[in-house]
C-alpha positions in Angstrom: -48.9 -55.2 2.4 -49.7 -52.7 5.1 -48.4 -49.1 5.6 -44.7 -48.6 5.9 -43.1 -48.4 9.4 -41.5 -45.0 9.8 -39.2 -44.2 12.7 -39.5 -40.5 13.8 -37.2 -38.6 16.0 -38.6 -35.4 17.4 -41.9 -33.9 16.2 -43.9 -36.0 13.8 -44.1 -34.5 10.3 -47.5 -33.7 8.7 -48.9 -36.4 6.5 -48.9 -34.0 3.5 -46.7 -31.1 2.8 -46.4 -28.7 -0.1 -42.7 -28.2 -1.1 -40.8 -26.1 -3.6 -38.5 -27.7 -6.1 -36.9 -25.2 -8.5 -39.8 -23.1 -9.9 -42.4 -25.8 -9.2 -44.5 -26.8 -6.2 -45.3 -30.4 -5.3 -47.2 -32.2 -2.6 -45.2 -34.9 -0.7 -46.6 -37.5 1.6 -44.1 -37.9 4.4 -45.5 -40.8 6.3 -45.8 -43.3 3.5 -42.2 -44.7 3.4 -39.6 -44.1 0.6 -41.9 -43.0 -2.2 -43.1 -39.7 -0.9 -44.1 -38.3 -4.3 -41.0 -36.5 -5.4 -37.5 -37.6 -6.4 -35.2 -34.7 -5.6 -32.3 -36.4 -7.4 -34.1 -35.5 -10.7 -34.1 -31.7 -10.1 -31.6 -31.0 -12.8 -33.3 -33.3 -15.3 -36.7 -31.7 -14.7 -35.1 -28.4 -15.7 -33.7 -30.1 -18.8 -37.1 -31.4 -19.8 -38.6 -28.0 -19.3 -36.0 -26.5 -21.6 -36.8 -29.0 -24.4 -40.6 -28.9 -24.2 -41.8 -25.6 -25.8 -44.4 -26.2 -28.5 -43.9 -30.0 -28.4 -46.1 -33.0 -27.9 -44.6 -34.8 -24.8 -45.1 -38.3 -23.6 -44.1 -39.2 -20.1 -43.9 -42.9 -19.4 -43.8 -44.3 -15.9 -45.0 -40.8 -15.0 -45.5 -41.4 -11.2 -46.8 -38.2 -9.7 -46.0 -36.1 -12.8 -42.8 -34.3 -11.9 -41.6 -34.4 -15.5 -45.1 -33.7 -16.8 -45.3 -30.5 -14.7 -41.8 -29.5 -15.9 -42.8 -30.0 -19.6 -46.0 -28.2 -19.3 -44.4 -25.2 -17.5 -41.8 -25.2 -20.3 -44.6 -24.5 -22.9 -45.4 -28.0 -24.1 -48.3 -28.1 -26.6 -49.6 -31.2 -24.8 -48.4 -33.7 -22.2 -49.5 -37.3 -21.9 -48.7 -39.0 -18.6 -48.8 -42.8 -18.5 -48.6 -44.9 -15.4 -50.1 -48.2 -14.2 -51.5 -46.6 -11.1 -54.5 -44.3 -11.4 -53.7 -43.2 -7.8 -50.4 -41.5 -8.7 -51.9 -40.1 -11.9 -54.6 -38.3 -9.7 -51.6 -37.0 -7.7 -50.1 -35.8 -11.0 -53.3 -34.0 -11.9 -53.2 -32.3 -8.5 -49.7 -31.2 -9.2 -50.9 -29.5 -12.4 -53.5 -27.6 -10.4 -50.9 -26.7 -7.7 -48.7 -25.1 -10.3 -51.5 -23.3 -12.1 -51.1 -25.3 -15.3 -54.0 -25.8 -17.7 -55.5 -29.2 -17.2 -56.7 -29.2 -20.8 -53.0 -29.6 -21.9 -52.6 -32.8 -19.8 -53.9 -36.3 -20.5 -53.4 -39.1 -18.0 -53.6 -42.7 -19.0 -53.7 -45.5 -16.4 -52.2 -48.4 -18.4 -49.2 -50.8 -18.6 -46.6 -48.8 -20.5 -45.9 -51.7 -23.0 -49.6 -52.0 -23.8 -49.9 -48.2 -24.2 -47.0 -48.1 -26.6 -48.4 -50.8 -28.8 -51.9 -49.2 -28.9 -50.4 -45.7 -29.6 -48.3 -47.1 -32.5 -51.4 -48.8 -33.9 -53.3 -45.5 -33.7 -50.5 -43.6 -35.4 -49.7 -41.4 -32.4 -46.6 -39.2 -32.7 -44.6 -37.3 -30.0 -41.8 -34.8 -30.2 -40.3 -35.6 -26.8 -40.6 -38.9 -25.0 -39.5 -39.3 -21.3 -38.9 -42.7 -19.9 -38.0 -43.2 -16.2 -38.9 -46.8 -15.2 -38.5 -48.6 -11.9 -35.7 -51.2 -11.6 -38.3 -53.8 -10.8 -42.1 -54.1 -10.3 -44.2 -57.1 -9.3 -47.5 -55.4 -10.2 -50.1 -57.9 -11.2 -50.6 -58.4 -15.0 -47.7 -55.9 -15.7 -44.5 -57.1 -14.0 -41.3 -55.2 -15.0 -37.6 -56.1 -14.8 -35.2 -53.5 -16.2 -32.8 -56.0 -17.8 -35.6 -57.8 -19.6 -38.2 -55.1 -20.4 -36.4 -51.8 -20.8 -34.9 -52.4 -24.3 -38.2 -53.3 -25.9 -39.8 -50.2 -24.3 -37.0 -48.0 -25.7 -37.5 -49.5 -29.1 -41.3 -49.0 -29.0 -40.8 -45.4 -27.8 -38.7 -44.7 -30.9 -41.6 -45.8 -33.1 -43.7 -43.0 -31.7 -41.0 -40.3 -31.9 -41.4 -37.8 -34.7 -38.4 -37.0 -36.9 -36.1 -34.7 -35.0 -37.6 -35.7 -31.8 -35.9 -36.2 -28.4 -35.8 -39.3 -26.3 -34.8 -38.9 -22.7 -34.1 -42.0 -20.7 -33.2 -42.8 -17.1 -32.0 -45.8 -15.1 -31.8 -46.0 -11.3 -30.2 -49.5 -11.2 -26.7 -50.1 -9.9 -24.7 -52.1 -12.5 -27.0 -51.4 -15.4 -25.6 -49.9 -18.6 -28.1 -47.4 -19.9 -25.9 -46.6 -23.0 -25.6 -50.4 -23.6 -29.4 -50.7 -23.7 -29.6 -47.7 -26.0 -27.2 -49.3 -28.4 -29.2 -52.5 -28.5 -32.7 -50.9 -28.7 -32.5 -47.7 -30.8 -32.8 -48.5 -34.5 -29.7 -47.4 -36.4 -32.0 -46.2 -39.2 -33.1 -43.3 -36.9 -29.5 -42.1 -36.8 -29.5 -41.4 -33.1 -27.3 -38.6 -31.8 -26.2 -38.4 -28.2 -27.1 -34.9 -26.8 -26.3 -35.4 -23.1 -25.5 -37.9 -20.4 -26.3 -37.2 -16.8 -26.2 -38.6 -13.3 -26.6 -37.5 -9.8 -26.8 -33.7 -9.3 -24.2 -31.7 -7.4 -26.2 -31.9 -4.1 -25.9 -35.7 -4.2 -22.0 -36.0 -3.8 -20.5 -39.5 -3.5 -17.1 -40.9 -2.4 -14.9 -41.2 -5.4 -14.3 -44.9 -4.9 -18.0 -45.7 -4.2 -19.1 -46.6 -7.6 -22.3 -48.2 -6.4 -23.5 -45.0 -4.8 -23.7 -43.4 -8.2 -26.9 -45.2 -9.2 -28.5 -42.7 -11.5 -27.9 -42.6 -15.2 -29.7 -40.4 -17.8 -29.3 -40.1 -21.5 -30.8 -37.7 -24.0 -30.9 -38.7 -27.7 -32.1 -36.9 -30.8 -33.4 -39.1 -33.6 -33.7 -38.4 -37.3 
């Protein structure tokens, strides 16, 4: 697969640009197609993660370029672990830590399949106080394909195994027609006595027509487990 074809009207943008999103700075790559390095529809949720992170061990799964990791670290997280299959985007995440003046020693990046990481972390007795899970709808990556209907519930269940008592589990789904709360009801063990703290969706700067249900693709869910 070659580089994306991008139609430009007017002056061509720079290949790389530093932008401000809330209190944070990120580098976006404007000529690489849809995935420029920052999802602006998660602005409100990044602020939520920052508000939950103080003093906590944070695990960010499907971390991409580390937007949630930056938010957690700036919110005072004791340590942040970012897991993604691509070491390239994790290098980008490390650059975002530097761009925001955050201590690199508080951030660990792991290039691995999320399911494999969760299994290894459980075996090693790892524990986290806040787990962030923002998967793609679909991925055809070699050796680690992902389909949200098939693979998300087992990942949610495995994330619960790593969550310390009183910990928070933040989940997202970007797939039209998918029921995130339905997946939660199937996947989260009843013995953990999950409590729903918040549900979210598109932020106010992403308005939709009232009748256009399909346009409201984003779902988020924050749970607290005993």
